[in-house]
N, C-alpha and C positions, 0 to 999 in steps of 0.2 A: 403070105406070111409076113409078119412084122419084122422090120430090120432090128437086129440085135444091137442094143446100146453098148457102145464101147467107150472107154476112157479116151479123152482127147490127148493127142500126142503133140500138140502145139501149144505155145504160149500165146494166148489170144491177144493180150495187150501188146506184145512185141510185133505180131502180125499186123494188127490195126495201126500201130505207130509207123511201121514201114510203109504200109499202103498210104497212110495220111501224108508221109514225107514225099510221096509221089503226087501229091495234090489230088488224091482220089478218095472215095469213101468205100467202106466195107459193108456189103450186104449181110444181113443177119445169118443167112444160111451158108455163107462162104467159108466160115471157120470149120464147120462140120465137114464140108466137102473137101477142104484142105487136109484135115485130119484123116479122112477116108483115103485120100490119095497117098498119104504117108504110110498108112497101113498097107496099101497095095504095093508100094515100093519095097517095104520091109518084108512082106510075105514073099515077093519075088526074089529078094536077096537071100532069104533063108532057103528057099527052094534051090537056088543056084549053089549056095554053099554046101548043102547036103549032097547035091549032084556031083560036086567036086570032092566029096568025102572029107570035108572039113567040118569043124565045129565052131569056127570063128568067122563071123561075117566081116569081110574086108571091103575097102572102098570100091574095088573093081566089081563086087557083087551088086552094088547099088546102081 
């Protein structure tokens, strides 16, 4: 099954600039992988928040 297209959750130019400041280059598919990782972190945080019977995601949920 094809992977569902999701909106990027990162600012590509900022990520590229940060990596460039470390004297490295950014692969073309790195930004999509980073955004996918952020989605995973947020999904886990929402799950934890719901398990704690809250509706506000807090730093400790991340």
